[in-house]
C-alpha positions, 0 to 999 in steps of 0.5 A: 363749322357751319357752311354758312360761316365759311369765308366765301372768298376762301371757298372761291379760291379753293374751287378756282385753283382746283379747276384752273390747275386741272384745266391748264394741266390738260392744255399741256397735251393739246400741242397749242402753238404760239407764232412769234416772228414766223416761229412756232413755239409749242406751249405744252411745257408752259402750261404744264409748269404753270399749273405746277407752279400755281398749285405749289404756290397755293399749297406751299405758301398758305398759312394754316392754323392747324396743328399739322402745319405750324412752325412749332410742328416743324420746329419739333421735327428739328429739335424734338427729343421725344419723337415716337417711332412714326415721327422719325422719317429721315428724309423729311427730318433732314430736309427740314434741318437743311432748309431751315439752316440755309434759309432760316425760314420754315416756309421754304420747307413747305414749298419744297415738300409741296413741289415734290408732292405735286411734281410726282402727282403730275408725272403719275397722272401723265403715265396712267392717263395715257396708258388707259386713254383717259382725259388728263383734265378729269384725272387731275380734277379728281386728284386736286379734289382729293389731295389739295385740301388735305395737303394744306395740313398733312405735309408728310403723308401726302408727299408719301402718297405722291411718291407711292402713286408714282412708284406704281408706274414702275410696278405696272412696268414690272421694274421692281428696283425703281418701284422699291426706290420710290417706296423707300423715298416715300418711307422717308416722308412717312413710315406708314408707307410700309403698309402700301408696300404690303398692299402692292405685294398682295395686289400683284400676287393674287390675280385669280378671277374667283378671288377678284369676284370675292373681293369685289363682293366684299367691297360692295358689301362694305360700302352698302353697310351703313352700320360699320361707321357706328361700330367704329365710333362705338369702339373708339369712343370720342373722335377728333374733328379729323377722325370724324371726317373719316368715320362720320355717321349717316348725317356726316360726309365721311366714309360712314355716310351712304351719300358719299358712298353712293357713286362707288356702290353704283359703279362697282355694282354696274360694272363688275364684269368690266372690272373682272375682265380688265387689264392688269393695271386696272386690277391692281388699282381695284385690288388696292381699293379693298384695303380701304376697308382694312384701313378703316377697321385698322384705325381701332388697333393702329390709329396712326397707320389706319388713318394714313392708309386711306390716303394711299388707297385714294390714289386708286380712285383717280384712275379707276373711276374715270376708266370704269365710267369711260369703258363701261358706257358705249356712248362717248359723250355720255361717259364724259358727262358721267365723269364730269358729274362725278368730278363735281360731286367729289369736289363738293363732298370732299370740301364738306368732308374735309371740314377739319382742314377747311375750318382753319383755312377760313379765311385763307392767308398766304405767307409771302 
């Protein structure tokens, strides 16, 4: 779909929601107080829940014309006798059945899943931004950019990614019983969560500095190699719009495009020493990033798992890149400028790269 044919009102709504939700969420940490009848009322929770309500409402009530978010898709989950292995997610199927029986409307399911998704995304940003002393606005801006558009059309996958993101809090705290509980909950929304569990085990097990440097080199080499996208296209053959957004060639905005990789290349190359000497939390995120490579090449052998793995990996960027840019630059204002530029860049590139989602949204409509 040509950008010139995009509905300008839809684009404005998308950008407005991304920035408004990020800004309101950041205010929840400012201790802003309202004085009424000589009584001070802390507005932290007000801004927190207002930002949550806005994003849940926009995502949950939006009418998408894609195959992933139609009533027939939800109807299939309730009555479909021929569901294959990766469509048997027990929590999503049970939630789908109960909500439809109680309300008689599938739109309440999309609202419920959107609420679960962003509730745990918000909780995750809370934890990791405070621990690594990052600005919540910057982290939330990256989160909204990466996941908002996709959550219009991939209910189960993004909810699973959200729960996996939150499970990393307990992974970081070494409370493995709670970590496994949330991974199990994510598994109930999408089966590919099993790959995230394997990634997490690997990331915790291997922390040797030599291995870290080797992995860093592999990641850098991968992002510098333009031809890998062409290899994938030759293997797979004809790609759908959604797949092409992942694996497009030089002229596209998917993983195969050198332009979309440029910030990653610069950051990994410039701050390699910082990454190798950072704390365990950051190293875990870095270790997980390498599996994006596996995710891309796994697509040829396991299309469903390979494609979904990318969304589990992307949660690491939300924390990793603001941390690198902040800690890697001595001048505080300069680091904030770099992060701001990166966030704006990512908003634009993700919107262009997610045209397989954006196209059915034009013009955006709400089921109210």
